[in-house]
C-alpha positions as a LaTeX table, in Angstrom:
\begin{tabular}{lrrr}
\hline
Residue & $x$ (\AA) & $y$ (\AA) & $z$ (\AA) \\
\hline
Met1 & 24.43 & 28.17 & 31.30 \\
Ser2 & 23.43 & 24.68 & 32.53 \\
Ser3 & 24.31 & 22.82 & 35.58 \\
Ser4 & 26.47 & 19.67 & 35.32 \\
Pro5 & 25.09 & 16.31 & 34.93 \\
Ser6 & 23.82 & 14.78 & 38.33 \\
Thr7 & 21.95 & 11.96 & 39.74 \\
Asp8 & 18.16 & 11.97 & 39.25 \\
Glu9 & 15.42 & 10.61 & 41.49 \\
Ser10 & 15.65 & 7.18 & 39.88 \\
Gly11 & 19.16 & 7.07 & 41.21 \\
Glu12 & 20.76 & 6.97 & 37.59 \\
Ser13 & 23.52 & 9.27 & 36.90 \\
Gly14 & 23.47 & 10.89 & 33.40 \\
Ala15 & 22.86 & 13.84 & 31.10 \\
Leu16 & 19.05 & 14.14 & 31.50 \\
Leu17 & 17.76 & 17.27 & 32.83 \\
Gly18 & 15.64 & 17.64 & 35.89 \\
Pro19 & 13.38 & 20.44 & 37.25 \\
Ala20 & 16.10 & 22.47 & 38.71 \\
Asp21 & 18.20 & 22.18 & 35.58 \\
Ile22 & 15.51 & 23.25 & 33.55 \\
Arg23 & 14.65 & 26.40 & 35.53 \\
Glu24 & 18.32 & 27.14 & 35.85 \\
Leu25 & 18.76 & 26.92 & 31.96 \\
Ala26 & 15.65 & 28.95 & 31.42 \\
Ala27 & 16.67 & 31.66 & 33.86 \\
Ala28 & 20.18 & 31.98 & 32.16 \\
Leu29 & 18.47 & 32.37 & 28.82 \\
Gly30 & 15.84 & 34.66 & 30.00 \\
Val31 & 13.29 & 32.27 & 28.66 \\
Arg32 & 9.64 & 32.34 & 29.58 \\
Pro33 & 7.65 & 29.58 & 27.93 \\
Thr34 & 5.10 & 31.30 & 25.70 \\
Lys35 & 1.55 & 30.34 & 25.11 \\
Gln36 & 1.78 & 31.72 & 21.48 \\
Arg37 & 4.24 & 28.72 & 20.55 \\
Gly38 & 2.48 & 26.30 & 22.70 \\
Gln39 & 5.71 & 25.83 & 24.74 \\
Asn40 & 5.40 & 23.39 & 27.92 \\
Phe41 & 8.95 & 22.01 & 28.87 \\
Val42 & 8.98 & 18.32 & 30.07 \\
Ile43 & 10.95 & 18.51 & 33.58 \\
Asp44 & 10.77 & 15.04 & 34.53 \\
Ala45 & 13.60 & 12.62 & 33.44 \\
Asn46 & 11.62 & 9.53 & 33.93 \\
Thr47 & 8.91 & 10.85 & 31.50 \\
Val48 & 11.55 & 11.27 & 28.69 \\
Arg49 & 13.00 & 7.87 & 29.18 \\
Arg50 & 9.38 & 6.25 & 28.88 \\
Ile51 & 8.80 & 8.26 & 25.89 \\
Val52 & 12.14 & 6.96 & 24.18 \\
Arg53 & 11.10 & 3.32 & 25.42 \\
Thr54 & 7.53 & 3.60 & 24.06 \\
Ala55 & 8.84 & 4.99 & 20.67 \\
Glu56 & 11.14 & 1.97 & 20.60 \\
Val57 & 14.22 & 3.92 & 19.45 \\
Arg58 & 16.87 & 1.81 & 18.38 \\
Pro59 & 20.63 & 2.23 & 18.31 \\
Asp60 & 20.65 & 2.54 & 14.55 \\
Asp61 & 17.78 & 5.07 & 14.35 \\
Val62 & 18.09 & 8.43 & 12.75 \\
Val63 & 15.73 & 10.48 & 14.88 \\
Val64 & 14.16 & 13.75 & 13.97 \\
Glu65 & 12.63 & 15.90 & 16.76 \\
Val66 & 10.28 & 18.90 & 16.34 \\
Gly67 & 10.59 & 21.52 & 19.23 \\
Pro68 & 13.17 & 20.50 & 21.30 \\
Gly69 & 12.89 & 23.50 & 23.74 \\
Leu70 & 15.67 & 23.36 & 26.37 \\
Gly71 & 16.73 & 19.61 & 25.48 \\
Ser72 & 14.97 & 17.38 & 27.98 \\
Leu73 & 13.87 & 14.81 & 25.28 \\
Thr74 & 16.80 & 15.52 & 22.92 \\
Leu75 & 19.30 & 14.18 & 25.60 \\
Ala76 & 17.31 & 10.92 & 26.06 \\
Leu77 & 17.07 & 10.49 & 22.20 \\
Leu78 & 20.71 & 11.09 & 21.70 \\
Glu79 & 21.55 & 8.46 & 24.32 \\
Ala80 & 19.42 & 5.78 & 22.69 \\
Ala81 & 19.70 & 6.68 & 18.76 \\
Asp82 & 22.52 & 6.85 & 16.31 \\
Arg83 & 21.76 & 10.44 & 15.76 \\
Val84 & 19.27 & 13.14 & 16.28 \\
Thr85 & 18.36 & 16.14 & 14.22 \\
Ala86 & 16.24 & 18.84 & 16.24 \\
Val87 & 14.24 & 21.26 & 14.46 \\
Glu88 & 13.75 & 24.58 & 16.36 \\
Ile89 & 11.92 & 27.80 & 15.45 \\
Asp90 & 12.77 & 29.84 & 18.69 \\
Asp91 & 16.11 & 31.96 & 18.21 \\
Val92 & 17.12 & 31.78 & 21.81 \\
Leu93 & 16.51 & 28.13 & 22.10 \\
Ala94 & 17.98 & 27.24 & 18.88 \\
Ala95 & 21.17 & 29.02 & 19.75 \\
Ala96 & 21.55 & 27.36 & 23.30 \\
Leu97 & 20.70 & 23.78 & 22.70 \\
Pro98 & 24.04 & 22.70 & 20.93 \\
Gly99 & 25.96 & 23.99 & 24.11 \\
Thr100 & 23.58 & 22.10 & 26.28 \\
Ile101 & 24.35 & 19.03 & 24.28 \\
Ala102 & 28.07 & 19.60 & 24.35 \\
Lys103 & 28.22 & 20.14 & 27.89 \\
Arg104 & 25.92 & 17.27 & 29.18 \\
Leu105 & 26.55 & 14.75 & 26.55 \\
Pro106 & 29.91 & 15.49 & 25.00 \\
Glu107 & 30.56 & 12.10 & 23.87 \\
Arg108 & 27.42 & 12.35 & 21.48 \\
Ala109 & 27.51 & 15.94 & 20.43 \\
Asp110 & 28.89 & 14.78 & 17.00 \\
Arg111 & 25.84 & 12.73 & 16.63 \\
Phe112 & 23.46 & 15.76 & 16.97 \\
Ala113 & 22.49 & 18.45 & 14.32 \\
Leu114 & 20.15 & 21.50 & 14.77 \\
Val115 & 17.91 & 22.79 & 12.22 \\
His116 & 16.92 & 26.42 & 12.98 \\
Ser117 & 13.72 & 26.72 & 11.19 \\
Asp118 & 9.70 & 26.45 & 11.33 \\
Ala119 & 9.05 & 22.72 & 11.07 \\
Met120 & 6.20 & 23.66 & 8.58 \\
Gln121 & 8.85 & 24.92 & 6.20 \\
Val122 & 11.39 & 22.28 & 6.47 \\
Gln123 & 11.95 & 20.45 & 3.30 \\
Glu124 & 15.27 & 18.79 & 3.78 \\
Leu125 & 17.28 & 17.64 & 6.90 \\
Pro126 & 20.98 & 17.26 & 7.21 \\
Gly127 & 22.67 & 13.69 & 7.44 \\
Pro128 & 21.11 & 10.44 & 6.60 \\
Ala129 & 17.38 & 10.16 & 6.09 \\
Pro130 & 15.29 & 9.90 & 9.42 \\
Thr131 & 13.90 & 6.68 & 10.38 \\
Ala132 & 12.02 & 7.87 & 13.31 \\
Leu133 & 10.09 & 11.11 & 14.66 \\
Val134 & 9.81 & 11.54 & 18.39 \\
Ala135 & 8.59 & 14.88 & 19.62 \\
Asn136 & 6.55 & 16.85 & 22.24 \\
Leu137 & 4.63 & 18.76 & 19.67 \\
Pro138 & 3.49 & 22.34 & 20.46 \\
Tyr139 & $-0.36$ & 22.11 & 21.03 \\
Asn140 & $-1.40$ & 24.67 & 18.68 \\
Val141 & 0.49 & 23.25 & 15.51 \\
Ala142 & 0.48 & 19.54 & 16.39 \\
Val143 & $-1.62$ & 17.96 & 13.42 \\
Pro144 & $-0.23$ & 20.10 & 10.60 \\
Val145 & 3.46 & 19.67 & 11.55 \\
Leu146 & 2.83 & 15.83 & 12.10 \\
Leu147 & 1.32 & 15.54 & 8.74 \\
His148 & 3.92 & 17.85 & 6.97 \\
Met149 & 6.58 & 15.73 & 8.48 \\
Leu150 & 5.12 & 12.41 & 7.39 \\
Asp151 & 4.69 & 13.59 & 4.09 \\
Arg152 & 7.97 & 15.26 & 3.46 \\
Phe153 & 10.02 & 12.46 & 4.93 \\
Pro154 & 8.70 & 9.07 & 3.60 \\
Ser155 & 11.78 & 7.27 & 5.25 \\
Ile156 & 10.23 & 7.93 & 8.60 \\
Glu157 & 9.06 & 4.52 & 9.68 \\
Arg158 & 7.99 & 5.03 & 13.25 \\
Thr159 & 6.61 & 8.18 & 15.08 \\
Leu160 & 5.55 & 8.84 & 18.62 \\
Val161 & 4.36 & 12.28 & 19.61 \\
Met162 & 3.16 & 13.72 & 22.67 \\
Val163 & 0.26 & 16.02 & 21.88 \\
Gln164 & $-2.98$ & 17.43 & 23.82 \\
Ala165 & $-5.05$ & 14.41 & 24.88 \\
Glu166 & $-8.08$ & 15.69 & 22.81 \\
Val167 & $-5.83$ & 15.91 & 19.67 \\
Ala168 & $-4.38$ & 12.20 & 20.56 \\
Asp169 & $-7.97$ & 11.05 & 20.84 \\
Arg170 & $-8.81$ & 12.57 & 17.21 \\
Leu171 & $-5.64$ & 11.40 & 15.70 \\
Ala172 & $-6.09$ & 7.74 & 16.76 \\
Ala173 & $-10.02$ & 7.72 & 16.41 \\
Lys174 & $-11.58$ & 4.99 & 14.33 \\
Pro175 & $-14.62$ & 5.29 & 12.04 \\
Gly176 & $-17.71$ & 5.71 & 14.02 \\
Asn177 & $-16.12$ & 7.42 & 16.88 \\
Lys178 & $-17.65$ & 10.93 & 17.46 \\
Val179 & $-14.20$ & 12.44 & 17.48 \\
Tyr180 & $-13.06$ & 10.80 & 14.26 \\
Gly181 & $-12.54$ & 13.46 & 11.67 \\
Val182 & $-10.02$ & 15.15 & 9.24 \\
Pro183 & $-6.95$ & 14.47 & 11.43 \\
Ser184 & $-7.85$ & 10.69 & 11.79 \\
Val185 & $-8.26$ & 10.15 & 8.21 \\
Lys186 & $-5.26$ & 11.94 & 7.04 \\
Ala187 & $-2.86$ & 10.51 & 9.70 \\
Asn188 & $-4.26$ & 7.06 & 8.60 \\
Trp189 & $-3.38$ & 7.70 & 4.94 \\
Tyr190 & 0.35 & 7.51 & 6.05 \\
Ala191 & 0.16 & 5.21 & 9.10 \\
Glu192 & $-1.54$ & 2.94 & 11.47 \\
Val193 & $-2.47$ & 5.03 & 14.42 \\
Lys194 & $-3.01$ & 4.27 & 17.92 \\
Arg195 & $-3.09$ & 5.76 & 21.51 \\
Ala196 & 0.37 & 4.83 & 23.32 \\
Gly197 & $-0.24$ & 6.16 & 26.84 \\
Ala198 & $-1.40$ & 9.20 & 28.72 \\
Ile199 & 0.88 & 12.04 & 30.23 \\
Gly200 & $-0.04$ & 14.06 & 33.38 \\
Arg201 & 0.18 & 17.74 & 33.84 \\
Asn202 & 2.67 & 17.76 & 36.53 \\
Val203 & 5.62 & 16.70 & 34.23 \\
Phe204 & 5.82 & 20.06 & 32.40 \\
Trp205 & 6.81 & 23.53 & 33.19 \\
Pro206 & 4.42 & 25.43 & 33.01 \\
Ala207 & 1.99 & 22.90 & 33.84 \\
Pro208 & $-0.64$ & 23.08 & 30.93 \\
Asn209 & $-4.26$ & 23.11 & 31.93 \\
Val210 & $-5.03$ & 20.02 & 29.74 \\
Asp211 & $-3.80$ & 16.50 & 29.89 \\
Ser212 & $-1.24$ & 15.12 & 27.18 \\
Gly213 & $-1.43$ & 11.81 & 25.43 \\
Leu214 & 1.17 & 9.75 & 23.43 \\
Val215 & 0.31 & 8.90 & 19.71 \\
Ser216 & 2.20 & 5.98 & 17.91 \\
Leu217 & 2.09 & 6.07 & 14.10 \\
Val218 & 3.71 & 3.29 & 12.16 \\
Arg219 & 4.09 & 4.07 & 8.46 \\
Arg220 & 2.15 & 1.68 & 6.00 \\
Thr221 & 4.42 & $-0.72$ & 4.45 \\
Glu222 & 2.08 & $-0.59$ & 1.41 \\
Pro223 & 0.47 & 2.97 & 0.58 \\
Ile224 & $-3.17$ & 3.06 & 0.09 \\
Asp225 & $-4.18$ & 1.21 & $-3.01$ \\
Thr226 & $-5.73$ & 4.03 & $-5.13$ \\
Thr227 & $-5.28$ & 5.81 & $-8.51$ \\
Ala228 & $-6.29$ & 8.90 & $-6.96$ \\
Thr229 & $-3.40$ & 11.20 & $-5.64$ \\
Lys230 & $-3.20$ & 12.38 & $-2.04$ \\
Ala231 & $-4.33$ & 15.68 & $-2.65$ \\
Glu232 & $-7.58$ & 14.45 & $-4.53$ \\
Val233 & $-8.28$ & 12.16 & $-1.31$ \\
Phe234 & $-7.85$ & 14.71 & 1.09 \\
Ala235 & $-10.19$ & 17.25 & $-0.96$ \\
Val236 & $-12.76$ & 14.59 & $-0.34$ \\
Val237 & $-12.05$ & 14.30 & 3.30 \\
Asp238 & $-12.14$ & 18.02 & 3.78 \\
Ala239 & $-15.36$ & 18.28 & 2.02 \\
Ala240 & $-16.92$ & 15.40 & 3.91 \\
Phe241 & $-16.15$ & 16.83 & 7.32 \\
Ala242 & $-16.55$ & 20.57 & 6.48 \\
Gln243 & $-20.30$ & 19.62 & 6.83 \\
Arg244 & $-20.08$ & 16.50 & 9.01 \\
Arg245 & $-23.72$ & 16.37 & 10.29 \\
Lys246 & $-25.02$ & 16.21 & 6.42 \\
Thr247 & $-25.04$ & 13.26 & 4.41 \\
Leu248 & $-22.09$ & 12.60 & 2.01 \\
Arg249 & $-24.58$ & 13.34 & $-0.91$ \\
Ala250 & $-25.01$ & 16.77 & 0.37 \\
Ala251 & $-21.52$ & 17.43 & 1.92 \\
Leu252 & $-19.70$ & 16.48 & $-1.36$ \\
Ala253 & $-22.13$ & 18.27 & $-3.59$ \\
Gly254 & $-19.62$ & 21.34 & $-3.83$ \\
Trp255 & $-16.59$ & 19.12 & $-4.37$ \\
Ala256 & $-18.49$ & 16.98 & $-7.03$ \\
Gly257 & $-20.17$ & 19.98 & $-8.79$ \\
Ser258 & $-23.66$ & 19.10 & $-7.74$ \\
Ala259 & $-25.54$ & 16.62 & $-5.26$ \\
Ala260 & $-26.44$ & 14.40 & $-8.14$ \\
Ala261 & $-22.76$ & 14.20 & $-9.20$ \\
Ala262 & $-21.88$ & 13.45 & $-5.74$ \\
Glu263 & $-24.43$ & 10.68 & $-5.53$ \\
Ala264 & $-23.07$ & 9.08 & $-8.63$ \\
Ala265 & $-19.45$ & 9.13 & $-7.30$ \\
Leu266 & $-20.78$ & 7.44 & $-4.23$ \\
Val267 & $-22.70$ & 4.85 & $-5.80$ \\
Ala268 & $-19.84$ & 4.07 & $-8.14$ \\
Ala269 & $-17.60$ & 3.75 & $-4.89$ \\
Gly270 & $-19.92$ & 1.31 & $-3.42$ \\
Ile271 & $-20.92$ & 3.82 & $-0.58$ \\
Ser272 & $-24.29$ & 4.99 & 0.45 \\
Pro273 & $-25.12$ & 8.50 & $-0.45$ \\
Gln274 & $-26.83$ & 8.71 & 2.83 \\
Ala275 & $-23.79$ & 7.74 & 4.92 \\
Arg276 & $-21.72$ & 10.36 & 6.80 \\
Gly277 & $-18.17$ & 11.08 & 6.65 \\
Glu278 & $-17.44$ & 9.65 & 10.09 \\
Ala279 & $-18.27$ & 6.25 & 9.14 \\
Leu280 & $-15.85$ & 5.92 & 6.36 \\
Thr281 & $-12.22$ & 4.42 & 6.18 \\
Val282 & $-9.44$ & 6.17 & 4.50 \\
His283 & $-9.82$ & 3.45 & 1.80 \\
Glu284 & $-13.37$ & 4.47 & 1.29 \\
Phe285 & $-12.45$ & 8.01 & 0.89 \\
Ala286 & $-9.91$ & 6.95 & $-1.66$ \\
Ala287 & $-12.37$ & 5.04 & $-3.54$ \\
Ile288 & $-14.73$ & 7.97 & $-3.63$ \\
Ala289 & $-11.93$ & 10.24 & $-5.01$ \\
Glu290 & $-11.47$ & 7.79 & $-7.79$ \\
Lys291 & $-14.97$ & 7.92 & $-9.10$ \\
Lys292 & $-15.48$ & 11.71 & $-9.35$ \\
Gly293 & $-17.18$ & 12.37 & $-12.55$ \\
Ala294 & $-18.53$ & 8.74 & $-12.49$ \\
Ala295 & $-21.69$ & 9.88 & $-14.14$ \\
Leu296 & $-19.90$ & 11.57 & $-17.04$ \\
\hline
\end{tabular}
């Protein structure tokens, strides 16, 4: 189904897939990338090498990849890491990927595992616990998949995801930024988040009508210092940004039971009731969650 490894544009011979390889594989499988699943396959070997470098994949890493598609990034990860587990929802792609690995990188095939599943439903992975998450995430599910994986697999220390540029901006936004919101705060609950580069449209097939960005997330060595649970903190975050133009006193009224109760919690947490959610750090949201019922 796939062509043999060849020499790419950089003059390096190897297992990585080029544009002709991708199209040949897709044709053999009868695969047409679908918008429904946000599929855009990377066709540039230099781009996947750059992603692996930027992710700082180490020889002892156990990498989990979500949405491997035809295997462009998978092969590059497998060359660099100790082992790779790929999570793929598409029946045809999941069935074909082990064969592509075996043909193009046979000496590493025993270091590869496939989980045929919706990433949002994955509760466990085969083999050693993952230390890194590296993925070209489908645009339409990028944030929920990222948050689920970080939550379910606390052993993941480093993450590098390629997402739509607008999503990358939101994930990495700091308080006070106009695109700072729910994804920014929730990602920050788990990790230090930053933009790690831009990706043009011409490295994908089909070319998307938006640019992409790389986001780096390094898990916090110490969790957020709070007596509130993650669910309690996230409830405050969701309430604050559901009506982001309102003051927190008003936006949190439903969450607290009344505007007066919201004000009491805010004052107890040392936060102005007139502030807005976009000004608060994840630590401040945690402080508010702790003070629910402060006036009781």
